[in-house]
N, C-alpha and C positions, 0 to 999 in steps of 0.2 A: 541374347540382346537383338528380339526382335525388331524390325525396320519397319516399325506403322504409317511412320510419313509414305515411306513409298508402296506402301499397301493400299492406302489411300488416295496415293497419285492413278497406282492401280484403278482401282475401283471408279476412280474419276471419269476414266479412260473410257471401261467398256459400258459406264450408264450412262454414257453419249454427253458429262456433263455437270456440273452441276446446273446447268440451267434445266434438268431433265429432271430437276428436283422438285417436292411440295414440301418435306418437312424429314426430320428424319428423329427417333427414339431408342430405344435399345431396351433390353432384356438382359437379363442372365448375363448371358451368351450370343445375345441374337444381338445385328446392326440389323434395325427396321425402318425404310427408308420407303415416304414415297414419291411413288414415279410418277412424272404427269405421261409420259408416254412410255409403257411397256416393251412394245415394239420396237426400238432405238439400245435396247436395251441386250448387249450379248452376254445371256448369261451364262453360254459354255465355257468361254475363253473367263468369265469373274470361281465357278465351279475348279478350274484347272491351276488357280495359286495356289500355292500349299497352305499357308495362310486362313483359306477360306475353306472350312471344312464342309459347308453347306451349301444353296442357295437354290429359294425357293422362292416362288411368287404366290402371295397368297390376295387378289384380287389387282390392284393396284402396288399394291406392296410388296416390297423388295423385300427378304430375311435374309439375310448374308452369316452364317453359322461360325463366328469369330472362336470363340470362347470365354472364359476367363475375366482375358483381359482384354474384353466387347469396350468394358469402359472409356481405355485407352483410347483409341479407334475410334469414338462419339467423340472424345475433344477436338481430335486433331482433322478430322473430320467437318468439326464446326467449324473452328478456325478456319482451315482453308478452304467452305466454303466462302463466309466468312473475307477474309481477304480476295477470292475472286469477285466480291459481290455482284456471282448471282443468282444469289437463294430469292428468288419471286415474291416467294408467297412463305412466311415463315407464319405459326401457328398461334401464335401468340398476338394475332393483330386480324387473323380474318381475313384475310385478301388471297383470296385462291384463283387462281386462272380459271379466270372460265372457258370453256371445254367445248366440242357439242359430244354431247356423252348418247352411247350408244342405252338403246329400253335395257334395264335389266328386269331378268327373269328370278326366281326364286332362291335358287344357288348363287347372281349375284348379291342378294340381299343378305339371306344370310352370311354368307363371308364380311357386310358390310357390319353385322353388329357384334359377331368371333374379334372380326378388327378392330370395331368400338370400345369392345368389353377389354380385349390385354389392353390397347392403346392406357385406356382407364387406369386401369390394376397394376398395372406390372413396374410404372414410374415410380407407386406406393410401397413394393416389395421389401425394400434396402426398410423402411421403417419400420414395418412388417413383422421382417425379420429381427430385426434389432433390438423390439418390443421381445419380443416371443422369446430369444435368445435370451434376455438380461430376468424376463421374469422364471425364469427355464435355471439360469443359475444362483437368484432371489432364494426358489425354493431349498435346492440345493446349500446353499448355505446355513439357512435356518436349519434344516434339518440333521446337517451332519455336520453342521462349523458352528451351530447353536449362537448361530446370529437374532440377539434381537429383535419382538417384530419392534421396539419402540425406538430402539437406535435409531440416528439422524443415517446411518450407512443405507438401513432398511428403511427408513420414507422414501431418500432419495432413488434409490433404486426403483421402488414402486410405483416412485410416480414418472419417473419413465416409461415403463412400465405400461401403467393407466393410460399416460398420455398419448402410447404411441395408438391404444386401440379407440380411448374413449371422444378421441379429436378426429378418428378418421372419415368421421364428414369435412373435414376444413381439407385432408390431404384428398380425399378422392375428388371434390371441387373444383378446383385445381388444374387436375390431372385433365380431368375430363370437358370442363374448359380450353385445357389448349389441348387437346384431339379436336373437340369442337370447331376450331380454327378465331375461339373467344380471347376476352382478357381474360388470363388465368385466373385474375388478384379479386376479379366478381365471379369467378366460381367456388375462389375459397371463403371468399364475405360471407354466401349463401351458405354455406357450412359452416360457415364462424356463426351466424344468427340462430343455427338450427341446435347447434349446440348450447347455448344462449337458457342459462341456468332460469330463467323469466321467462322459456320460452318449449326448452326441454322437459318431457313429463310435466306438464303442468297443467291440469284442468278448469275450464269456467272459459276461461277466453274465445275472446270474438275481436272481428275487425269489424269495421262498419255495420254492427249488429248482425253481421254473421258470424256464426257458429263456429271456431278452429277443435276440430275435436283432438283428444288429450292423446298426445303423442309423443313417444320414446326417439330420440335422436342419437344422443352418442352410440358410437362401433358399429351404427348399420352403415347403409351401403349404398339402397333403389331410393330413397327417398330425395339423395340429395341430385344420384345422377339422373330423375326423373326432374326432378327440377331446373340442374343446368340442360340440361337438353328443350327445357320448356327455354330457360334466360337465351338459348341460340337461336331460335329462333324472334322472341322480340327483340334482341339486341341487332339481328342482319334486315330485323324490317325496319326498326325503330332507327337503327343509321341512315336509311335510302332518304328519309324526309326532313330529320333535320338539321338545321344550316350550319353549317363549318365554322363556322364563327362563335357559334355554341354548343358544339358537340360537344367536347373538353367537357362542360359540365353538366348541361343537360341528359342527354344520352344516358350515363352511367346512376342518373336518377331514377328517368323515367324506367331504364329495366329493371332492375335491384325496389323502386315503387309496383311492378306491378307482377314481377315473380318472386315476391315473398307473399304475400295475400295467397295466390293461385296457390303456389307448394305449401303454405303450411294447414291451409282447407280444403286444398281436393289432392297434389302430386302426392303430400309428404304422407297420410296418411293412407293412399293409396301402396305407396309403394312401403310402409309398414306393413301392408298384411299384406301382400304380394311376397315377400322376406318370411312372414309366418306361413303361407301357402307354400312354397320352397324348400322351409326345414321339414313343416306336415308332410312333405309330397317322400321324400327324404326318408324321414320318420317312420311312412307307410312301407316303402321299399326298401328298408329294410327290416320290417316289421316280419313282412311277406315272403320275401326273399332271404332275408338272413346273411350271412357266410358266403351264399353267392354273389348277391352282389357287388360284394365287398372283392371277390374274386376276381367279379370280370372288370370289377374297377383294377385290379393289377396285372391283365393280361394286356386289354385295350388303352394304358397310358403311353407305351410307345406311339402304336398311332393315333391316339390326341395329339400328342406334341411331333411329330411329325407333320400332322398337319396342322397346328398350331390351335387347337380349337380346346388344348388344355386346359387357355386360360378363361376361359368361360366358366369354367368351375367354380371359380373364383366367387364370384355371389353364390353359387350351393355350400360353400366353408363357410364364408361370412354370417350366411341364415343358419345353420346349425350355431356356427360360436355366438353368434348373441343370446340363441336360445337357449342351447342344452350347456355353455361353459368349455363344451371341447367337440368335436367332428370323429363321429366312429364311420366314417364312410372313404368319404372322397381322401382325407388326406393318409390314414391305416393301406387302402388300398394304394397308394404311390410312394409309400415305403414300401410295400414290398416291390411294385413297380421299379421303382431305380434302384435301390442295391442289385434286384436281378439285370438291368441294363448295364449294368456299370461291373457287375460278375462277368458276362457277358461279353463287353472289352477285352474282359483281364484274360478271359480262357481264347483270343482267338491272339492276345500276346503269344502264350506259349504254342499256339499252331503255325501261325507266321514266319515263313524267313526272312523275308524281303525286312531289312533294318529298321528302313522310313513307317513301314507302317504297324511295326512294331512295337517302335517309340509311341506314332499317335494313340494306336489299340493300347498301352501300358496307362500313359496321359490321362485319356479320355474313360478310360475303365477307373479310375480312384477319384478323379472327379466324379464319373457317374453311383459310386457306389456312396461316397457325401452327401448327393443328395439333386446336383447339377446333374445333366443328362443330357442334353444337346449336339459335345462333343460326339457323346459317343453313338447316339441314335444317325448324329449327318454324317461323321467323319467313321461310325467303324458297321452300325446295324443294319443301313441301309447300301454299302455292298457286302455284305454277304449273310446269305440268307440266312445262316447255321445257327446268327445269333440272332437275332431277330426273334427269330423262333423257338430262340433256346429263352432268350429273354419273355418273353409273353409266359412261355410253361413256368418258368420257376416266377414270376413276378402274378398267376394267376392260382398258382397250389398255396405260397407265402401268402396270400390274398385272401383264401380260402382260409386259414390257420387265423388270420389277426381279426377274419369274421364270427369264427366258433366262438374265439377268445372274448370277441367283443373289445376287440383293441381301440382304446380312446387317444391323441393329440391334441392338448390342450393348449395352443399353442398355433399359430402359423406361422410355421418356417418351411423349405423346401426339404419334406424327407428326404433322411438320408442319416448315414452314420453320424453326421455330426449333429442331426435334432435328437438324437437319442435321450436329452436331459427335458424336451416339451412330450415327454409319455412319463413324465413324474405329474399328480395331481397334484394341484393348485390350491388345495387345504390343507397340505400340512401333512399328509398321510405318510411320508417317503416312499421310501420306495417299496412299492406296492407289487400284486402281478403285474399290474398293466406294462408298468417298467419293465421286469420278467418278462414279459413278454414281443414287450417292441424287440429284445434284443434278437431273438425266439422266433421270431418271423424272419428278421436282416437274414441269422442263419438260414434260413431256409429259403430265402428269397439266393442267393447268395450259392449255395452248393446245390442247388436242386438249377439255377439258373447255368452254371460254369459246367454243369452235367450232363446239359441237354448240350450245351453248344458243343462241346467239346464231344459226342455222340453223332450230332449231329453233322458237327465239321468235316471227322472222320466219314463219318457216310457220302458226303458231299463229294471227298476228293478220294476214293472207293470210286465214286457211278463217274466223277471224270474223269480217273485213269481208265478203269472199263472201257466208255465212249472214247478215250483219246484212242487206247489200246485197234477196238474196233476200225477205227475209221485212220489206223495207219498201213503204212508199210512196212509188210512182214521181209523179216532180212533173214533166209534161211542159211546153215552151214555150207560152205563152200569143201568140204572136209573134214572127216572123220577124224574122230580125236578127243582128248579129255580139255576140257573147256577152264579156262585161265584166264583171273582179271585183269581188263589192261593193266591196272597197275605196281601186276609183279608180275611186270617181260623186264627183262633184263636190256636194257635199251631207254636212257633218258626222253628219246623222239617219240616213246610212244608211251610208258609210262605215264612221265605228264600229260598226257594227251593233248601236245603242241599241234599235231599233227590232225586230231580229231579223238570222236572218244568208238567204243567198241568194244568188242571180244579179242580174248587169243586164243587159237588150239594148237595145242600139241599133237602133230598128226599120229594118226596110227594107220593114216597109208595114205600115198603116194600119185597121189591124182586130184586135185583142185579142179570142182567145178562151177559152173556159173549160178550162184544164190539167187537168182532170180530171173527173168526177163530183161535184157538189159545192152545199150549198147556199148564195145570196147573205144575208149577213148584212150588208150596206154597205155605198151608198151614197153621191155626194157627188151635191149642189149643182152646185158647179162642174165633175163631169161629169169630175175626174183622175183619180181611183182609186175602187178597187171591192174589198172582202174578203170572202171565200169560206171558207167551214167543211167538211171533210170528213166523212165517216157517223162513220171513226175520230179527230174531235174535232180536226185541223190545220187551222188556219185560215190562211189567203194573205191577201198583199197585194199587190195590182199595182196599181205607182203611176204615172202614165202622168207623165213628164216630170220639169223640176226648176223648182221651182214655180212651176205651171202654175194654180194654183189662182190665180194672180192674174187668170187674163182672166175669171174668172169665167163656164165654162162655153164659152162663143164658142170653134168649130171645133169641139167636143166634145161626143158623145153616148154617154148610157148607154141601152143595149139592152133590160136587164131592171129585175127592181123585189125588192125586197127580200123573204125568206122567199122568193123563188122556187127551185127544186131544176132544176139545167143541168147536160145530159152535157159530156161528153170532147170539145170541137171548136166548142162552140155560140157563136159571136157575141157579145158579150157587152159592147161596146163599140168603138168607131169615133171617127176623130179626123182632123181637115187636116194633114196634113205638114209639107203647102206653107205652109200658113197659119199653124201657131202659129212654124213657122221662122225665117218671114219678120218675126213680133212679138219675134223675139230671146231665144227659150226651146229650150233643149237638149230632146231626146225622148227620153234613155235612162230606159228603162222598169225599175225595183229590183221584183223579185218576189220576198218573202220572204216565212218564217215567221213568224209576229206570237207568239205563246207557247211559246217554246222553255220560256220555266220549267216545263212542263207533261212536261217531258220529250222533246220534240219534237227532236230533232239533227237538224243540217242535213249530211246527208255523202256522197260520191261524186256530186261535182262534173260536168260534162261534160268531157271534154277538146275540143272542138270548136270551132273559132273562129263559127262562122261555125250556125246552126240558122232551121227551117221552123217555122211553127206546126204544133207537136204533137209534134214530136221531144223525145229526154229532156234533161230539164234538173239533173235531183242530187234525190236521195232522203233520203226523213224518215222516219223509228220513230214 
């Protein structure tokens, strides 16, 4: 079980305390903290914690990728922040500390817009996911389980589904108000007014002799958001002038009496028309770019998620859903992308040797193919170029297929294996081609992403090996003979690599030469071994024979002295092969790197069975 209390204390420390926090929210996998002074945040320390899969700033918002357990972290964070009493500015009352702010550019305003859209829609997603999946379950029950549409069970489940979308303006109104720092209840109040049956879709309305255009507000998103934006302007200005003695009852009255008419007469119709334009624009793009547009969405989704701009697509999705009752552009593209991202992480699981990294790749990969991709992106893809490219390739290819077959998703649920039922049409037609096309899309995404990631990973490993070999020090054979793996040497000290790694040679000559330019750092009175150090600090041991120390130096002669610098190929030791073998000793000679703890690994060993003195033996760094 993870210690999230400790994690929150760790976060508190490296964000410079709760006093540096304006507000905190969360999405499916990210803890989103509005920071007062980003310069006081040590993002490198935050990234170093094993439970934090990634940390990025979006303007003044710090996004910490936690994974599916982020609601637990969010709850503990809020509790500890409340206990400390340091949250000087909570979004519910709008009291945000005034600070001198630098002049903003276009990029800053774009980040603010994305942050507002994300902060407004993300808290509402659990409602939409639940309602969407209930709709899918209902379709399955009616089509395959014989559930009657007149039964009480159907009525209840259908109400759950309808309420999630019909009352969407209420949920979004509260969420948008909270994000803007005003009373969330007032935002919900505005949403409830818009979906009231005496206003929603009613013609021939007027207010103070001013005509109110007929507008349908249920299931819409943009009208209530525009209304709440206007409400926040009124709220903050009215707050300045109303005496505190009468503010409690007078402020909400003035705010709602100003906001409602302006929203109904102007902002609501504009928002509704804007939603129609967005749907029309997407439809136009889909009609003219066709399957390519869905393929592009499938390919670029990892980049959108990494930058947080994927949340800005929700208005587009809702516009499509409101007009057509399905989405054939964004969500199908993301189905391809999400499953490709998860598959790429799973491919890394099979490529990676490190146990911790394998565990991360496996867990985030499974989560990814289910539809939640942040752990895969920030925990795996961002660290493996091969996985990122593989996911983009797999998502793009599967997205093209989804576009070609005009795949449609009928509920707003994060696309993935868990969302497959949402590709069943809501008209009761059952498992038509659209459902099976969603399965094929997932299969294409997973297979292509896995294959491309594996291919790119192997190319990366090969390139790294080549680069490492080119930049490495080459060790050459100090004597001629047959090459023997160190593990096969009949001496546990060498075979278990207690002293170091390398290769052994069964000699066919009786002369040992310097394997490269080096300093002689060790000789023995028994003449059976010699140590060398290269200019780069690599230390080598050449040990002639097994247990030949027992000969006491007989039939062996050291030709150099300690402290002497020798060139490659210089004779440094000789021995009498026949005499030593006659005495019952083997002459197999390990040539090993002894200071591997200093980072000198042995790799790229020769593939030859026999070497001559001076031939390539292995490399070290």
